[in-house]
N, C-alpha and C positions, 0 to 999 in steps of 0.2 A: 744069795736066793738069783736065781734064774730068771727071769722075766718070760715071758710063753709070746712077750708082741713080733712083730714082724720086724723088719727091717722095712723104712720109708726106698722107695727104689728111687735110685739118680734122678733129670728131670732134663730129661733133650730140652735146648733153643732148637725154639721155635724159627722156621724159614724164614724170609720174605711175601709178602703177600705175591707169588705167579703171575697174577691177571695182572697188575700192575708193570712185568715185566713184560709180557704178553705186548702189554700198549703202547711201551717205552716203544718197542720192537717193531709196530703196525706203526705210530708215529713213525721212526726212522728208515718205513721200508716207504709211506707217503712219504716223505722227505725228500729223501735222491730222486722220486722219480717226479714227481714235481719242478728239484735240477735237473732233472734231465730230461723234461718237456717243454722247462725255461734253454734250456742247452740246445735247444731241436728249432727250437722255434727260433733267440738268434741267429742261430746259422743258415736257418732260411729264410730272414731277414736280410741278413749280410746279401750271403745270394740272387736275392732281391735286387740289391741294395745298388751290385755291381753288374748289374744287364740290365739297367737303365741308366746304368753314366753309363753302357756301351754302346747304345742307339745310341742315348744323345751324345755321344761323343764321334758314331758314323755319321751321323748324321746331320751334324756339325760341318762334319770333314769331308762329305758335297753336299754340302750347298759352297764351298768354303771351293774348291772343284770344280763347280762350273761356274763358278766365280775370273776363278784364275783362268783360267781355258776364254769364257771369253774377255779379258782384259784380253789378255797372251795374243789374240788373234781380234779386238782392233788397234795393240802394239804394228802389228805385222800392216794392217790394214791403214794404220796410218801412217807408215812408212811410204804403200803404193799414191794415197793422197797424194799426198808432199811431194813424192817424181812426179807425178802427174800438173800439179800446179805450177814446180818449176819450167817444164816442159808444156807449152801452149801450144808449139806445134808440133805431138806427139805423133807419131808416126805406129803400124801395125808395126813395126823390126824392132821399135824402142820397145810397145808396150810387153813384145809376149818376151824379147832379150830381158829383160828388167824381174819380170812375174818367173821366168827359169833357174835365172840368178837366190831370189829368195825361195826358193823351192814351197812356198805354204804350201802346196799342192800335194807338192809328198810330208814334209813334216805331220801333217795339222791334218786327222777322219774326219770329214764329217762334210768340210768347203763341199761341196761341186764344185760351182768353178769363181770366178775374177773379175769385174764387169767393168771394160766402165763407157756413162751413159755420160749420153752431148743435148745440152745445152738447142731447140733448134731454131726459130722460129717463123712463122706460120710461109712471110714473105723471104727469108732465105730458104727453102725446103728440099725444094726441087735442087737450084744451088749444091746442099749439100748435098744431094742422092748421087748429080754429078761426079762431080772433088771423087766422096771416096770414094765408086766405086771405075776412076778414073786412077785414083793411088793405092790405089792394090786391081789389078788390073788381071796381073798374071795370080792373082790368091780365088781362084774358085768362091769358096762361101759368095763373096761382093760380090761377083757380075751380073748376079740375081737381085740387087739388093735392094733396098726400101725402104720403109713403116708400114707399122705392122697395128693392130690394137692388138690388147692380150684378156680381153669383155667388152663383143661388140656389144651391151648391153646396158652395161658403165657411160653416162651426158658428164663425158669432161667440163667444166668448172670455168678453164682456161685454151688459151687461143696455141701456150708453142708446145713442143713436142721432146718427147729427156724419150730419147730411143740407145738401146744396145749399141755403143760403136764397133770395143774390143768389143773380147772374151778369149779364156784362156779356162781352159776347165777338162776331167780324170772323164769326163763321158768323148765318146767318138761323132757325137749326133749335137753338141749343146751347142755350132754352127748353126739350127733351128733359128736361134735365140736372139741368132740380130738380128736389127731391124727394130723389136717390144717398145713402146714404146711403154714405158715404168710411170706416166700417168695417166695408160689404160682399163685401170683396173685402180680398184678408191681401195684395199689394201697398200699397195704401195703407194698410191699417190700417197694417202694419206703418211705414211711413212715415208716417202720423199720430200715431200715441201716441206714436213717437222724439223730436219739435217736441214733443210736450204733458213728460214727464215729466223733455228736457232742453235746456225753456226756448231750443232755434232749429230754424236752420233746417233740414228736414229734407227729399230728391230719392223719388224712388221710383224703383222699377232702371227699365226699358223694360218696359210697358205697353199694354196695347189701351183703345180712348176709349169713354167709350160710343153716343156721337155720331159718324155715320163709324166704326169698329172696320176700318174695312182700315187704317184708319190706327194709326202704333207710334207711342208720343210718352216723354214723363218729364213729370213731375210738380216746385214745393216749395212746401212743406209750411210756415207761419209759424202758428207756435198765436197762441193771441188767451190773455185773463187778466182777471180783474176783477180790476181798481183797487182797492191798497188793504189786497189782503190778500199776508202775508207767501209768497215764493216760494224756500225754500232748502232744502227737499227735495222728493225726491220728492213723501210725501203730499202736502205748499202745494201745489206743481206741479196735481196733482190735483184737493184742490178748489178749484183758483184757476181752471183751465182754464174754458170759457167753449166757444169753436169753438178754427175759422183758417181765414184764407186759402190758396188753391187757385189754383193758376196752371199749365196746363198746360199744353206744347210739342208744341211737330209737333217732333221730332229730322230729320224733313231739311229742314226752314221752316229748324229750328235754324241749325242747323252749316252748311248753302251759306250763310246767309243772311251767315256770319261769314266764309267763307272763299271766298263769289262774291260784295261788295255790287255790288251794281247789274247783278246776270245778268254783272259780267268774275268771269272764274276768276282772283283774288292769285298764286295760287301753284299757275298750269298749270300745272309738272315733277312738282306736287308729288303725293303719294293716300298719305290719309288713315285712317284707320279706328279707332275707339272703340270699344273692350269692358269692363263693369262688371267690374269682378271683383268684386263680394261678390252673385250670387245662385248655388243652389240649382243649378248646371252651371258649375262658373268655365272661363272666362273666358264671361263675355252679349253674346252681339251688338252692338251699339247703333247705331253710326253705320255707315256703308263709302262711304269721298269715292267709285269708280271698283270696281263690281259685277264688269267684267270681268276684274280679279284679286282679289288677294287676297298681303295681305303677311304672316297670318303661314301660310297652306296653303301659298303658294309664293314663299317668299320669295329661290329663284336669280332669279328675273324682275325683279329691284329690284336696281340698281348701289347703294347709297346704304339701311341703312338703322336709326329709328332711334324707340329706347322710352323714353319718360316715365308718371308719375305723377300723376294727379291729385286729392287725397286734396276730398272736398267734401264737409266733416260728420257726414254720417250713412254717408257713400258711396264709392268708388273711383277716378275711369277709368283705367288703361287706355290709354293718344293710341299708337299707333302711325304714324312716316308712313316712305316709302318713295320716292325720285325712282327710277321705274323704266331700263333697262334703257335701252328703244327711244328716250329723249329728252336719252342719255349719250353726245354723240362719242368713243370712246376717241382720252387724252389724246395716245397717242402718235404718235394718222393725224389730227389738228387740219392744219387749213392754216397755222395758227405754228408745229408742229413738224415739217411739212412743211418746208418754205421752211427750216430753221434745216436739218434732214440735206441736200437737195437740193443747198443755196451753200454749202455746205458740208465736201458730197461735188464738186462740180461745182470751187473754188479750188481743195482739196487735185489735183484734175488737174490742174490751171493750173502745180503747180507740173514 
């Protein structure tokens, strides 16, 4: 007997829910984007850290270079100091011969001249002038030698004189400084007497030069003492004090020689300013590498800023360095960071 019923059709297996698969794709895409963003941020942070490390390394190098240059000058001037002290009857010939021999002016830019300062008492003033003229009668700059005042408005608090006796330098008109009394101007006098009373180097703050007064500078002063006299107390130091070595520097030439050797900027992306922390108006401006910007007044123009203090005997210099923002590309948008971001995004889309 044939059945009239139709056979049951074969059942088709049910596919996995397509929504779950789509969700997994989205999740993987989002995870890939997250990994890309993380890699992008880490790359930017790494570059930012590298920029900071480079900046602070350059800042420390600048300070070390300044310190090294000052120590080099001090070592050479200490040699001049020793030469004068062992030659109590120093002559112009001896002086010129020694300075020419060590070639300090040729080797180290920024130094305007080297000067021998001698202590002259009021009682010995006239005899000192007559003898100096007589001993150097064949040298034209000494024919009208006399003691002169640097600042006529400054009232001296002592009676002795400390004139420039011998000088040597690059300037043709440097002999105009002969006879100027170092104690007749406040800033120079204070540095001179600090050197005398402490038997050590002294620096002046920023000063205006006697020759070419439009230029500013600073000076190193080393005291001279009569040999074989005791130097244990201030009173003994003053009694043994016979004069000083006085070396003025053009402040711009001094720092430019350090920062721009051979007229090539060693730190093209670094601005630098120096301030004297021991002036009547704190802090005292000293040097500015880029005068179109100012680290102290407008720090917002800089990506990084560092401040260091350099102690120099009787003075302290504040050295401020900064990298202008115009020299720094945002690390999030550098070529390398963008490659990470774009390639990661495209790889995420490919999934």
